[in-house]
C-alpha positions as CSV (number, residue, x, y, z in Angstrom):
1,M,6.3,26.7,-9.1
2,G,4.1,28.0,-6.0
3,L,2.1,30.2,-8.2
4,L,1.8,27.2,-10.8
5,L,0.8,24.7,-8.1
6,R,-1.6,26.7,-6.4
7,I,-3.6,26.4,-9.7
8,S,-2.7,22.9,-10.0
9,R,-4.7,22.9,-6.7
10,G,-7.1,24.9,-8.2
11,I,-7.6,22.6,-10.8
12,D,-7.8,19.5,-8.8
13,W,-10.5,21.2,-6.8
14,L,-12.7,21.6,-9.4
15,N,-12.2,18.2,-11.1
16,E,-13.1,16.6,-7.6
17,M,-15.9,18.2,-6.9
18,V,-17.4,17.7,-10.9
19,G,-16.4,14.0,-10.0
20,K,-18.5,13.7,-7.5
21,T,-20.9,15.8,-8.6
22,V,-21.4,13.7,-11.3
23,Y,-21.8,10.5,-9.7
24,W,-25.3,11.6,-9.1
25,L,-25.8,10.7,-12.7
26,V,-24.7,7.4,-12.5
27,L,-28.1,7.4,-10.3
28,A,-30.2,8.9,-12.3
29,A,-29.1,7.2,-15.5
30,V,-29.9,3.9,-13.4
31,L,-33.4,5.4,-12.4
32,V,-34.1,6.8,-15.8
33,S,-33.1,3.1,-16.9
34,S,-35.2,1.3,-14.6
35,I,-38.4,3.1,-14.4
36,N,-38.2,2.7,-18.4
37,A,-38.1,-1.0,-18.6
38,V,-41.3,-0.8,-16.2
39,I,-43.6,1.3,-18.1
40,R,-42.1,-0.9,-21.5
41,Y,-42.7,-3.7,-20.5
42,G,-45.5,-3.3,-17.2
43,L,-47.9,-0.7,-19.4
44,N,-46.7,-1.6,-23.0
45,I,-45.9,1.7,-23.1
46,S,-42.8,3.2,-24.8
47,S,-40.7,6.6,-25.8
48,N,-37.6,7.3,-27.6
49,A,-37.0,10.4,-25.3
50,W,-36.4,8.1,-22.0
51,L,-33.8,5.8,-24.6
52,E,-31.9,9.3,-25.3
53,L,-32.1,10.3,-22.1
54,Q,-30.2,7.5,-20.8
55,W,-27.6,8.1,-23.4
56,Y,-27.4,11.9,-22.8
57,F,-26.4,10.7,-19.0
58,F,-24.2,8.1,-19.8
59,G,-22.1,10.7,-22.3
60,A,-21.8,13.3,-19.6
61,I,-20.8,10.7,-17.0
62,F,-17.9,9.6,-19.5
63,L,-17.1,13.0,-20.6
64,L,-17.5,15.1,-17.3
65,C,-15.9,12.5,-15.6
66,A,-12.1,12.2,-18.0
67,G,-10.5,14.6,-16.0
68,Y,-11.2,13.4,-13.0
69,T,-10.0,10.0,-13.8
70,L,-6.9,11.6,-14.7
71,L,-6.7,13.2,-11.3
72,R,-6.9,10.2,-9.6
73,N,-4.8,8.5,-11.8
74,E,-7.7,6.2,-12.9
75,H,-6.5,6.0,-16.8
76,I,-5.5,3.1,-18.6
77,R,-1.5,2.7,-19.2
78,I,0.3,-0.7,-19.3
79,D,1.4,-1.5,-15.8
80,V,3.4,-4.4,-16.5
81,V,5.8,-2.6,-18.5
82,S,5.9,1.0,-16.7
83,S,6.5,-1.0,-13.4
84,R,9.4,-1.8,-14.8
85,L,10.8,1.7,-15.8
86,S,12.7,4.0,-13.1
87,Q,10.6,6.6,-11.4
88,K,12.2,9.2,-13.4
89,T,11.7,7.2,-16.8
90,R,7.9,7.1,-15.5
91,N,7.1,10.8,-15.0
92,W,9.3,11.8,-18.3
93,I,6.7,9.4,-19.8
94,E,3.8,11.2,-18.2
95,I,5.2,15.4,-19.6
96,V,5.7,13.7,-22.6
97,G,2.4,12.3,-23.1
98,G,0.9,15.1,-21.7
99,L,2.3,17.7,-23.9
100,F,2.1,15.4,-27.1
101,F,-0.8,13.7,-26.6
102,V,-3.5,14.5,-23.8
103,L,-3.3,18.3,-24.3
104,P,-3.4,18.0,-28.2
105,L,-6.0,16.0,-28.5
106,A,-7.9,17.6,-25.6
107,V,-7.3,21.0,-27.2
108,G,-8.3,19.8,-30.4
109,M,-11.5,18.6,-29.1
110,V,-12.8,22.0,-27.2
111,W,-11.6,23.3,-30.6
112,L,-14.0,21.4,-32.9
113,G,-16.4,20.4,-30.5
114,W,-17.4,23.8,-29.4
115,P,-18.8,24.8,-33.5
116,I,-20.9,21.6,-33.3
117,F,-22.9,22.6,-29.8
118,M,-23.2,26.1,-31.5
119,N,-24.9,25.1,-34.7
120,A,-27.4,22.5,-32.9
121,I,-28.5,25.3,-30.3
122,N,-28.5,27.8,-33.2
123,S,-30.4,25.4,-35.4
124,G,-32.6,23.7,-33.2
125,E,-31.4,20.3,-34.0
126,I,-33.8,17.6,-32.7
127,S,-32.9,14.1,-32.6
128,G,-34.3,12.2,-35.7
129,N,-35.9,9.3,-33.4
130,A,-39.9,10.1,-33.1
131,G,-40.1,11.8,-29.6
132,G,-36.1,12.8,-29.7
133,L,-34.6,15.1,-27.9
134,I,-32.7,18.1,-28.3
135,R,-29.1,17.3,-29.3
136,W,-27.8,20.4,-27.8
137,P,-27.1,19.2,-24.5
138,A,-25.2,16.3,-25.5
139,R,-23.4,18.2,-28.0
140,L,-22.5,20.3,-25.0
141,M,-20.8,17.7,-23.0
142,I,-18.2,17.0,-25.6
143,P,-16.2,20.8,-25.8
144,I,-16.8,21.0,-21.5
145,G,-15.4,17.2,-21.1
146,F,-12.4,17.8,-23.0
147,F,-12.1,21.2,-21.0
148,L,-11.9,19.8,-18.1
149,L,-9.5,16.9,-19.5
150,S,-7.0,19.9,-20.8
151,L,-7.4,21.8,-17.5
152,Q,-6.4,18.4,-15.8
153,A,-3.3,17.4,-18.1
154,V,-2.1,21.0,-17.3
155,S,-2.4,20.1,-13.4
156,E,-0.9,16.8,-14.0
157,L,2.2,18.1,-16.0
158,I,2.6,20.9,-13.2
159,K,2.8,18.2,-10.6
160,R,5.4,16.0,-12.5
161,V,7.7,18.8,-13.3
162,A,7.6,19.6,-9.4
163,V,8.0,16.1,-8.2
164,M,10.8,15.4,-10.5
165,Q,12.3,19.0,-9.1
166,G,11.3,17.2,-5.7
167,L,9.2,20.0,-4.0
168,I,6.4,17.8,-3.6
169,P,6.0,13.9,-3.2
170,D,4.9,11.8,-5.8
171,P,0.8,12.3,-5.3
172,H,0.2,8.8,-7.4
173,E,2.6,6.5,-5.4
174,K,0.3,4.1,-4.4
175,K,0.8,3.7,-0.5
176,D,0.0,0.0,0.0
177,A,-1.8,-0.3,2.9
178,V,0.6,-2.7,5.2
179,L,-1.1,-4.4,8.2
180,P,1.3,-5.0,11.0
181,I,1.2,-8.6,11.9
182,K,0.9,-9.2,15.7
183,P,2.5,-11.8,17.2
184,V,-0.1,-14.8,18.2
185,S,0.0,-15.3,22.0
186,E,0.6,-18.8,23.1
């Protein structure tokens, strides 16, 4: 289990670095959007390439940060229901969900997305919009993003099993910050 936990830490580190790097794409998307709006409304000049670049950035942010979101335990779940379950039951749900839902979906998307990317790069696919961009960079984000998600799903499975065996503390356990109450001096 020690080797698996080291692999898990490596995957966590990778997704942490990717997530923190992709944060900068948010700034790039905002700048592209702002500059495009100023040029379009101020100079009455427009280009579909700027709009598509915004979409590419948004897609990259969403796809490349999927693994990072799973690492941070920020994905959607029904807390009203899960909060009423025991920790052991929640761990089993995470394991079953990871094995039978997240991993098959993510691996399937990598498997199906790679040929689409290869077709786009081999054919030189370009957007159908006037002044549109080449499509392969956007198509590449799909297999990369889902590959990072599948790696993180494996890491989360390793950590869940380790938590259930009592080898590590639960990394997703909420540690509510409770400030000590100081008595008021009279």
